[in-house]
C-alpha angles and dihedrals in degrees: 000000000000123000118193148141112266118232133206087260091066116137114255094246089059089052090049092051094048089050092050093052091048089048092048091053094049091048088055088053092053095250117135118254109263102183098168092049090046092052091046091051093048090049093048092049092052095046091051106049091161090061106034145358149190125223118192139193110219129190127179090349093306127110108237101166140025141190121189122193144176127212125219145154120259123205089195094060096028099236150031122336137180125229112205103215101176138012116176138161124191112258093241091057102046126121092036097100094257094131090051093049091050089051093046090051090049092047091050095048093044093051092046090052096049099256109158102199142017118208134180144149136232137183117284092238097040097112094167096060091038088057091049094050095044090049089060092050097260108146132205120267111195108224144121120241121218132190139199119194130194 
């Protein structure tokens, strides 16, 4: 298995598989499939590596796991931070430590590049991901997230 950050030069089948995994995740969450928005977001992320990125787990030329993140600057921590938007592993490949490997790759990359914090959110009742995050020394931040969409 290879784990790496995807670049703008990625082959089209890699982009297709990334989009498929993101759409699969959203379908599980009850959101409608928005293929054109997903492709536009992937393209934008890859064209702006100083603002966002995608890390994948690839096995036998298939994308089996994906992490999508944004980069920002925090006044609270006095420097750059990473917001992990999505972490998803295909159902057939779960319970093999792939999500952990994606996160460890992300942590290593972030620390090497001077990122001061990694933040994310998960569902209140998602005990599996909570266990994963806590096992890697992520800690709970009590807050309520809000959104405004155009």
